[in-house]
N, C-alpha and C positions, 0 to 999 in steps of 0.2 A: 881335143875335147872342147865342145862349145861352152860358153859362159852360162852359168845357171842364173836365172832371173832372181832378182833380189826382192825381199818383202819390205824393204825400206823405201819409202817414197823418195824419188830423186829430187834434186834441186829443180825448182820450177813447178813442182806438183801443187795442185790447188786443193782446198777443202771444198768439195762440191756442195751445192745447195740441196737441201732435202726437197724431194718432189712434193708439190702441193697436194697431190692425191695419194700420198703415202699413208699407211695406216696411222690412226691418231695415237698420240702419246698415251701410254698406259695400256693400249689394246694388245690383245694376243695376236701374234703374227701367225696367219694360218699355215697349215702344212701345204707345201707345194704339190705333194702327191701323197695321198692317204696311205699308200703302201710303202713309203720311204722308210728305210731302216732307221734313219736318224730322227725324223719328226712325225712320221705317219702313225696315226692312232690305230690303223687297221693292221699294222705289222705285229704279229703275235709276240715276238721276242725283241723288238726294236728298243731303241733308247727312249722313245716317246718324249723327246726333248720339247719343252714348251718355252717359247720366247715372247717377251713383251717389249714394246717399243719404248725407247727412252725419250728424253727431252729434245735431243738434237739428232746427230748421226750416230746414235748408240742404241744398243739393245741389252737386255738382261735375259738370261736363259737358265734353265736348270733341268737336271735329270737325276733320277735315283739309280744307283748302281745295283743291279739285281744279280742273281746267280747266273743268268744268261750272259752277263757281261764280264765274266772272270777270265783272267789269263792264268796267273798263279792262283792257287787256292785262296779264296777270300779277298782277292784284289782285282781291281778293274784291269782289263787288258789294255795295254798302251795303244794298240791300234784302234780300239773302240773309243778311247779318250780322244785320240786324234780325230776320229769321226765326229765326236760331239763338238769339237772346236770347228771343224769344217762346216758342220751344220749351222752352228751359231754365227760364225763369220759370214756364211752364205745368206743368212736371214737379213743381214745388213742391206742386201740388194733390194729388199722391199722398200727401203727408205729412199732409194733412187728410182724405184720402179723400173729396174733394168735387169733382164735375165742375164745371168753370168755363169761362168764355169770357173772352177778352181784351177789356177795355173801353178801355184806353189803354196805349200803349207809347211811351216816350221813349227814344231811342237817341242817344248822343253818340259820334262817331267821333274818336278822338284821334290815331291813326296808321294808316298803310296796313297791310292784312293781305295779305301776298303769297301767291300760289298756291304750294302745297306746304307751307305752314306749318300748324301745329296751333294752334287757338285753345282755350285753357283757360278755362272759364267757371265762376265760383263765384256762386251765387245764394242769397238767403235771404228769408224772409218778414219784413217790418218792421212789420206791424200788420194788424188786422182790425176792421171795424165792420159788424156784421150779415153780409150776403152779400158785402160788398166786402173783398177781400184785396189788400194792398199788398206789393210786393216790389221788390228791387233786385239787380243783378248787375254783375260786372266780367269782362272778358275779357282774358286775358294771352297774349302771344306767348313762345315759347321756354321753356315750362314754367310750372308753377303759380305760380312766384315771379318770372316775367319781367315785362317792361314792359307796362303797361296800354295796350291798343289801343282798347277799346270799353267804355263804361259804359251801363247801361240801368236804367230804373225802370218799374214797371208797376202797373196796377190790373186785377185780375181780378174777375169777378162770378160767384158760385156759382149754377148753374142746375140744374133737374131733369135727370136722365139722358134723359128723353124728348125734350129739346131736340135731342140728337144723333141719336137714333133716328128721330124724326119728320122730320128734314131729310135723312136719308140717301136716296140714290136706291134705287128698288125693287130693282134688280139687286144692290145691296150687301146689302140685307136678305135677299134670297133666298140669296145666297152665305153669309151669316152663319148661316142656318139649317142649311146643310150643313157649314160649317166655322167654328164659333163662335170658334175660336182666332185667327182673323184680327183680332178686335177684343179686345184685352187688357182694356179697361176695362169690358166687359160682365160684371159681377160681381153675383150676386144680392144681396149685402150692400151694394152700392154704390148704394142707392136713395135718395139725398139728395133731399128734396122741400121746398125752402125756402118 
């Protein structure tokens, strides 16, 4: 069996610079795709996670657990909580202006997250080695200073934008030609090609 990639930055990892054209501190990070289950406002039962840019290489995000997000009666489904963290950690890539995919996500569940509660997530980049970007996050209940309910760590890998466009169904590409605003990350200056 091959070795599983770690979410801990290795020796020699750097803390990358925030891209000068990244969204401004305090601004809302747009949805990368308006039908995304994690952050898209057009998904009828999605998380509708909203994230704000922090001071440096960090963001804050939150979502409200609804009846559509239950696993056990009255409690958030663990897989959907992992999704929320994947989404929040992925939003960090806006600070580097680099399209990326999740390579590894570790999620630790410390306490139940009840339906109707708001999960407050804070996430930050902890290191980078080449195309590999390491990050971590915590989720709190009852406000940004509340009890920690979930912790996560991740490894993202920067990919060319064509990765997303070449894998999109033909009907999405056709719709984008008519309504490019559906895909917020299609930016002519966002042409990272590692």
